[in-house]
C-alpha positions in Angstrom: 137.8 -34.4 55.2 141.3 -32.8 55.5 142.9 -30.6 52.8 145.9 -32.4 51.4 149.4 -30.9 52.1 149.9 -31.0 48.3 146.9 -28.7 47.8 148.1 -26.3 50.6 151.6 -26.1 49.1 150.2 -25.5 45.6 147.9 -22.7 46.8 150.7 -21.1 48.9 153.2 -21.2 46.0 150.7 -19.6 43.5 149.8 -16.7 45.8 152.5 -13.9 45.9 153.0 -12.5 49.4 153.8 -9.0 48.0 150.6 -8.9 46.0 148.5 -10.0 49.0 150.0 -7.7 51.6 149.9 -4.7 49.1 146.1 -5.0 49.2 146.2 -4.0 52.9 149.5 -2.1 53.4 151.1 0.6 51.4 154.7 -0.6 50.9 157.9 1.0 49.7 160.9 -0.9 48.4 164.0 -1.0 50.6 166.8 -3.1 49.3 165.5 -6.6 48.5 162.5 -6.2 50.8 159.4 -3.9 51.1 158.4 -2.0 54.2 155.3 -0.2 55.5 153.3 0.7 58.5 152.2 -2.5 60.4 148.5 -3.2 59.9 148.3 -5.0 63.3 149.4 -2.2 65.6 149.6 1.6 65.7 153.0 3.0 64.7 154.6 6.0 63.1 157.8 4.5 61.8 157.4 1.5 59.4 158.5 -1.8 61.0 156.5 -4.2 58.8 158.7 -6.0 56.3 157.8 -8.1 53.3 160.3 -10.5 51.6 159.2 -11.5 48.1 162.3 -13.7 47.9 161.3 -15.7 51.0 157.5 -15.2 50.6 157.0 -14.1 54.2 156.2 -10.9 56.1 157.1 -9.9 59.6 156.6 -7.0 62.0 159.7 -6.2 64.0 157.5 -4.4 66.5 154.5 -6.7 67.4 156.1 -9.8 65.8 153.1 -10.7 63.7 153.4 -12.0 60.2 154.2 -15.2 58.4 153.4 -16.7 55.0 150.3 -15.9 52.9 148.0 -18.1 54.9 149.1 -16.7 58.3 148.9 -13.0 57.1 145.4 -13.5 55.8 144.3 -15.3 59.0 145.6 -12.4 61.1 144.4 -9.5 59.0 140.9 -11.0 58.3 140.5 -12.8 61.7 139.6 -16.0 59.9 140.6 -19.7 60.3 143.4 -21.4 58.5 141.0 -23.4 56.5 139.1 -20.3 55.4 142.4 -18.6 54.5 143.3 -21.7 52.3 139.9 -21.6 50.7 140.1 -17.9 49.9 143.6 -18.0 48.5 142.7 -21.1 46.6 139.9 -19.2 44.9 142.3 -16.4 44.0 144.3 -18.9 41.9 141.6 -21.1 40.6 142.0 -23.9 43.1 138.7 -25.0 44.6 138.7 -26.2 48.2 135.5 -28.2 48.8 133.1 -26.8 51.4 133.0 -30.0 53.3 136.6 -29.5 54.1 135.7 -26.3 56.0 135.9 -26.7 59.7 134.5 -23.7 61.5 133.8 -23.2 65.2 131.0 -20.7 65.3 131.1 -17.8 67.8 128.5 -15.1 68.4 130.1 -12.6 66.0 130.1 -15.2 63.1 126.5 -16.0 63.9 125.6 -12.3 63.8 127.3 -12.0 60.4 125.5 -15.0 59.1 122.1 -13.6 60.2 122.9 -10.3 58.5 123.9 -11.9 55.2 120.9 -14.3 55.1 118.5 -11.3 55.8 120.3 -9.2 53.3 119.7 -11.7 50.6 116.0 -12.2 51.7 115.4 -8.4 51.8 116.9 -8.2 48.3 114.6 -10.9 47.0 111.6 -9.1 48.6 112.5 -5.9 46.8 112.9 -7.5 43.4 110.2 -10.1 43.4 107.1 -9.1 45.5 104.2 -6.7 44.9 104.6 -5.4 48.5 107.9 -3.7 47.5 106.6 -2.1 44.3 106.5 1.4 45.9 110.1 1.1 47.3 111.4 -0.2 44.0 109.8 2.6 42.0 111.2 5.1 44.4 114.7 3.8 43.6 114.1 3.8 39.9 112.9 7.4 40.1 116.2 8.4 41.8 118.3 6.8 39.1 119.0 3.4 40.6 119.1 0.8 37.8 118.5 -2.9 38.3 122.2 -3.6 37.8 123.1 -1.1 40.6 120.4 -2.5 42.9 121.7 -6.0 42.3 125.4 -5.0 42.7 124.7 -3.3 46.0 122.2 -6.0 47.1 119.7 -3.3 48.1 116.5 -4.8 49.6 113.2 -4.0 51.3 112.0 -4.8 54.8 108.2 -5.2 54.8 105.9 -3.3 57.1 105.5 -6.3 59.4 106.7 -6.3 63.0 107.8 -10.0 62.9 109.2 -10.5 59.4 112.9 -10.7 60.3 111.9 -12.2 63.7 110.1 -15.1 62.1 112.7 -15.6 59.3 115.5 -16.0 61.9 113.5 -18.1 64.3 112.6 -20.6 61.5 116.3 -21.0 60.8 117.1 -21.8 64.4 118.8 -18.5 65.4 118.8 -17.3 69.0 116.6 -14.1 69.3 118.8 -12.8 72.0 121.8 -12.8 69.7 119.7 -11.3 66.9 118.8 -8.5 69.4 122.4 -8.0 70.3 123.2 -7.9 66.6 120.8 -5.0 66.1 118.4 -6.8 63.9 115.6 -7.0 66.4 114.3 -4.6 69.0 112.9 -5.6 72.4 109.9 -4.6 74.5 111.5 -4.1 77.9 108.2 -4.6 79.7 107.4 -8.1 78.5 110.8 -8.9 76.8 109.1 -9.7 73.5 111.1 -9.2 70.3 110.1 -7.3 67.1 111.7 -6.1 63.9 113.9 -3.0 64.2 113.5 -2.2 60.4 110.0 -2.0 59.0 108.8 -0.6 55.6 112.3 0.6 54.7 114.7 0.3 51.7 117.6 -1.7 53.1 121.2 -0.8 52.3 123.6 -3.4 53.5 126.7 -2.1 55.3 129.8 -4.3 54.9 133.0 -4.3 56.9 136.5 -4.1 55.3 136.4 -7.9 54.6 133.2 -7.7 52.7 130.9 -9.2 55.3 127.5 -7.5 55.9 127.5 -6.3 59.5 124.7 -3.8 59.6 122.0 -1.9 57.6 120.8 1.6 56.9 117.1 1.6 56.3 115.9 4.5 54.2 112.3 5.6 54.2 110.6 6.2 50.9 107.7 7.9 52.4 107.5 10.9 54.8 108.7 9.0 57.9 111.2 10.0 60.5 114.0 9.4 60.7 114.9 9.5 57.0 117.7 6.9 57.7 117.5 4.3 60.4 121.0 2.7 61.0 121.9 -0.4 62.9 122.9 0.4 66.5 126.5 -0.1 67.8 127.0 -3.9 68.1 130.0 -6.2 68.5 130.2 -6.4 64.7 128.9 -2.9 63.8 131.1 -0.1 65.2 131.0 3.1 63.4 134.4 4.3 64.5 136.0 1.3 62.6 133.7 1.2 59.5 134.4 2.9 56.2 131.6 2.3 53.8 132.6 0.5 50.5 136.2 0.0 51.6 135.9 -3.7 50.7 135.1 -2.7 47.1 137.3 0.5 46.8 140.5 -0.8 48.4 142.0 -2.0 45.1 141.4 1.3 43.3 142.6 3.2 46.4 145.9 1.3 46.3 146.3 1.7 42.5 145.6 5.5 42.6 147.2 6.1 46.0 144.1 8.3 46.8 141.0 8.0 49.0 138.0 10.0 47.8 136.2 10.6 51.1 132.5 11.5 51.0 129.9 12.4 53.6 127.5 9.5 53.3 127.0 6.0 51.9 124.4 7.1 49.3 127.0 9.6 47.9 129.5 6.7 47.6 127.0 4.5 45.7 126.2 7.3 43.2 129.8 8.4 42.8 131.0 4.9 42.3 128.3 4.3 39.7 129.6 7.4 37.9 133.0 5.8 37.6 135.0 7.0 40.6 135.9 3.7 42.2 138.0 4.9 45.1 135.1 6.6 47.0 134.4 5.6 50.6 132.5 7.3 53.5 132.2 7.2 57.3 128.9 6.0 58.7 127.4 9.4 59.7 130.0 9.9 62.4 132.9 12.2 63.0 136.3 11.0 61.8 137.6 8.7 64.6 141.2 7.9 65.5 140.6 4.5 64.0 139.5 6.0 60.7 142.6 8.2 60.6 144.9 5.2 61.0 143.0 3.3 58.3 143.2 6.1 55.9 146.9 6.7 56.6 147.7 3.1 55.8 145.5 3.0 52.7 147.0 5.9 50.8 149.1 9.0 51.1 146.4 11.2 49.6 142.9 11.9 50.8 140.5 14.0 48.8 137.4 15.4 50.5 134.2 15.9 48.6 131.4 17.0 50.9 128.1 18.7 50.3 128.2 22.2 49.1 126.2 23.6 52.0 127.2 25.2 55.4 127.3 21.8 57.1 129.4 20.3 54.3 131.9 23.3 54.6 132.2 22.9 58.3 132.8 19.2 58.0 135.4 19.7 55.3 137.4 22.2 57.5 137.1 19.9 60.5 138.1 16.6 58.8 140.7 18.4 56.6 142.4 19.7 59.7 142.4 16.3 61.4 143.8 14.5 58.4 146.5 17.1 57.8 147.7 16.8 61.4 147.7 13.0 61.0 150.2 13.3 58.2 147.9 12.8 55.1 148.2 14.9 51.9 144.7 16.5 51.9 142.8 17.9 48.9 139.3 19.2 48.5 136.8 19.1 45.6 134.3 21.9 46.4 130.9 21.2 45.0 128.6 23.9 43.7 126.6 25.9 46.3 123.9 23.8 48.0 124.5 20.6 45.9 125.5 17.1 46.9 127.4 14.7 44.6 124.2 13.0 43.3 122.7 16.4 42.3 126.0 17.3 40.6 126.0 14.0 38.7 122.4 14.6 37.5 123.2 18.1 36.4 126.4 17.4 34.6 126.1 13.8 33.6 128.7 11.2 34.6 131.4 12.0 32.2 131.4 15.8 32.9 131.1 15.1 36.6 134.4 13.1 36.5 136.0 15.9 34.5 134.8 18.4 37.2 136.3 16.3 40.0 139.6 15.9 38.2 139.9 19.6 37.3 138.6 21.2 40.5 140.8 19.5 43.1 142.8 21.8 45.3 145.0 21.4 48.3 143.1 21.6 51.6 145.1 24.6 52.8 144.3 26.5 49.6 140.6 25.7 50.1 140.8 26.9 53.7 142.5 30.2 52.8 139.7 30.9 50.3 137.1 30.5 53.0 138.8 33.1 55.3 139.5 35.8 52.8 136.8 38.2 54.0 137.7 37.7 57.7 141.4 38.3 57.1 140.8 41.5 55.1 138.3 43.0 57.6 139.7 42.1 61.1 143.3 42.6 62.2 143.0 40.2 65.2 141.6 37.5 62.9 144.4 38.3 60.4 147.1 37.5 62.9 145.4 34.4 64.2 144.8 33.0 60.8 148.2 33.8 59.5 149.8 31.7 62.3 147.3 28.9 61.7 148.0 28.8 58.0 151.8 28.8 58.5 151.4 25.7 60.7 149.2 24.1 58.1 151.6 24.8 55.2 154.4 23.4 57.3 152.5 20.1 57.5 152.5 19.7 53.7 155.0 17.1 52.7 155.5 18.2 49.1 158.1 21.0 48.8 156.7 22.1 45.4 153.1 22.3 46.7 154.3 24.0 49.8 155.9 26.8 47.8 152.8 27.1 45.6 150.6 27.6 48.6 153.1 30.0 50.2 152.7 32.2 47.1 148.9 32.1 47.6 149.3 33.0 51.3 151.7 35.8 50.4 149.0 37.4 48.2 146.2 36.9 50.8 148.1 38.2 53.8 150.1 40.8 51.8 153.5 39.5 53.2 156.5 38.8 51.0 157.2 35.2 50.1 160.7 35.0 51.8 159.3 36.2 55.2 156.5 33.6 55.1 158.9 30.9 53.9 161.1 31.6 57.0 158.1 31.4 59.3 156.9 28.1 57.8 160.3 26.5 58.2 159.7 26.4 61.9 156.8 24.0 61.4 158.3 21.7 58.8 159.0 18.4 60.5 162.5 16.9 60.0 162.1 13.8 57.9 164.4 10.9 57.5 164.2 8.0 55.0 162.9 4.9 56.7 165.5 2.3 56.9 165.0 -1.4 56.7 164.0 -2.3 60.3 166.5 -4.4 62.2 166.3 -6.3 65.5 168.7 -5.0 68.1 168.9 -8.1 70.2 171.8 -9.4 72.3 172.0 -13.1 72.9 173.8 -15.1 75.5 176.5 -17.4 74.3 174.2 -20.4 74.6 171.3 -18.8 72.7 173.6 -17.7 69.9 175.1 -21.2 69.6 171.6 -22.7 69.5 170.6 -20.2 66.8 173.7 -21.0 64.7 173.0 -24.8 65.0 169.4 -24.3 63.8 170.5 -21.9 61.0 173.0 -24.6 59.7 170.2 -27.1 59.8 167.9 -24.8 57.8 170.7 -24.6 55.2 171.6 -28.2 55.0 169.2 -31.2 55.3 172.0 -33.7 55.0 173.9 -32.1 57.9 170.7 -32.2 59.9 170.3 -36.0 59.5 174.0 -36.5 60.0 173.9 -34.8 63.4 170.7 -36.4 64.6 172.6 -39.0 66.6 174.4 -36.2 68.5 171.6 -33.7 68.9 168.2 -33.9 70.5 165.7 -31.2 71.4 167.1 -31.3 75.0 170.2 -29.6 73.7 168.1 -26.4 73.3 167.3 -24.4 76.4 164.8 -22.0 74.7 161.4 -23.6 74.3 160.9 -22.1 70.8 164.2 -23.6 69.7 163.1 -27.0 71.0 159.9 -26.6 69.0 161.8 -25.6 65.8 164.1 -28.6 66.1 161.2 -31.0 66.6 159.3 -29.5 63.7 162.4 -29.8 61.4 162.4 -33.6 62.0 158.9 -34.0 60.6 159.4 -31.4 57.9 162.6 -32.9 56.4 160.9 -36.3 56.2 158.7 -35.0 53.4 160.7 -32.1 52.0 164.1 -32.0 50.2 165.1 -28.4 51.2 164.1 -25.8 53.7 161.5 -23.3 52.6 160.7 -20.8 55.3 157.3 -19.8 53.9 156.3 -23.5 53.9 157.9 -24.3 57.2 156.0 -21.6 59.1 152.8 -23.7 58.5 154.4 -26.6 60.4 154.9 -24.8 63.7 153.0 -22.7 66.2 152.9 -19.0 65.8 154.9 -18.3 68.9 158.0 -19.6 67.2 157.6 -17.6 64.0 159.6 -14.6 65.1 162.6 -16.8 66.0 162.4 -18.7 62.8 162.4 -15.5 60.7 165.3 -14.0 62.6 167.4 -17.2 62.5 166.8 -17.6 58.8 168.1 -14.0 58.3 171.4 -14.9 59.9 174.6 -14.9 57.8 176.8 -18.0 58.2 179.5 -20.0 56.6 177.9 -21.6 53.6 179.8 -24.9 54.0 179.6 -25.9 57.6 181.4 -29.0 59.0 180.4 -31.5 61.5 183.2 -30.3 63.8 181.8 -26.8 63.6 178.4 -28.0 64.8 180.2 -30.0 67.6 181.8 -26.7 68.7 178.4 -25.1 69.0 177.1 -28.1 70.9 180.1 -27.8 73.3 179.3 -24.1 74.0 175.7 -25.1 74.7 176.7 -28.0 77.0 179.2 -25.9 78.8 176.8 -23.0 79.3 174.2 -25.4 80.6 176.7 -26.9 83.1 177.7 -23.4 84.2 174.1 -22.4 84.7 173.5 -25.4 86.9 176.6 -24.6 88.9 175.5 -21.0 89.3 172.1 -22.1 90.5 173.7 -24.5 93.1 176.0 -21.6 94.3 172.9 -19.3 94.7 171.2 -22.0 96.7 174.2 -22.5 99.0 174.4 -18.7 99.4 170.8 -18.5 100.5 171.5 -21.2 103.1 174.7 -19.4 104.3 172.8 -16.2 104.7 170.0 -17.9 106.7 172.6 -19.6 108.9 174.5 -16.3 109.5 177.7 -17.9 108.1 179.4 -14.7 106.9 182.7 -16.3 105.8 180.9 -18.9 103.6 178.5 -16.1 102.3 181.4 -13.9 101.2 183.2 -16.8 99.6 180.1 -17.9 97.6 179.4 -14.3 96.5 182.9 -14.0 95.2 182.5 -17.2 93.2 179.1 -16.0 91.8 180.6 -12.7 90.7 183.5 -14.4 88.9 181.2 -16.7 87.1 178.9 -13.9 86.0 181.9 -11.9 84.6 183.1 -15.0 82.7 179.6 -15.4 81.2 179.6 -11.9 79.8 182.9 -12.4 78.0 
């Protein structure tokens, strides 16, 4: 059963493009539009534009974008029907499940396996005697039933074929389950068995909220303490940030990421009331992580364990993020303590107070760690001074930069003005991002085609009036032909042109042209004669192009025949025609 166009239109109109895109991209107002770093490709200068007025978005670099449906399809890698269903749910419009048409691929099957097993593991933890020890372990460590349910924590029984049998009964391919990291395999006889046994199971979700892996925690004295899913097509640590699906909204609101060492820290800190906490999956901060963090928020606060390893991780990650352009802060925990231990000692309310009142700039934190070295070793003194000057130069805020310069002046015993001069060498020259524009030159024919289409966008009556004179054959560019054809069907049902709606009527390849044509400024009251003038330009250009191709063919024949006189004459004609085309 198909979803009615009326339902699609209703859902599209009730979902605001700015609100949707803002969940994924940090946007700044520029004139009537909003701009930000494109979520679809790596860039340093914002080229992704959102128009609340037209209810569309568009990247001037990679050309991706569209209306609310198309943006969600691209950002979440889902089908159109799934995008309609999700956006419908946002505004209280239910799209029946029988209307969902999905072509399953291996990745989708892997996710389905994980989510079915997640729910089954959770049931086993809460409802079976076999899991009593695991459940009591969680209770003893402060996990409430509400928290266990919210995080969908489960238990994998100490049975080698529990998940294996569960998946087999539901018709899943064991080879895909193995590739998904849920099963292991005996390489001698190629038999499959459960990867996770007798472990508390913590689901790991991707940014879209789908379960793509697990971390199995022992509650006995087994090794390893944590057994994570291996790298798979859907579970890649360099891309994953734990709890991002839950924390994204708070991160956007606060413009701050609270980055922790591990997923268990995130669960406890989130439970304490800090909803912007996320973590990497036990791996170094990857290039992909840096890009995600940069697009999520300007500010990143590090809160790692208060031991030697935590300190080293703070300095390493802080350096990386500062160089990547983030504003980096640190909340130093008490010696030897992790976030959970701090929460237990202080209580949730005092812990939040501690976090909010012990946040310092990363460079300030770094200087405090090097005080002893700087005072006792002149070689280290000079090295660290140069290093700190570069770090301070990377700080965006002028006020914060000056504050830390005063701290550096005290530490290194150098007057403020001298340090300020030194830092100025490292401060990047910044310019305010302008609204991106397309610098495209068009031939006379293409410009005429675009103007005809723009007038048809603006005036339905003119479009129908000109139909006896215009066909898709008038347009040389394939996307222009497709746009004209789509307009014919569109105007049969709609009274006026709505770009957000029209984008759903035509293939994605034409979207960039539609958006740029719609942005053109034209005479608001075109005449039929004006359209005929454009058609004349198109026709003349087409004839000239045909003539030019004929001359080139004759030139090739003259060269092959060794006819120098004819060759020179034809070359002169071609040169003259090319000059005229450029005028």
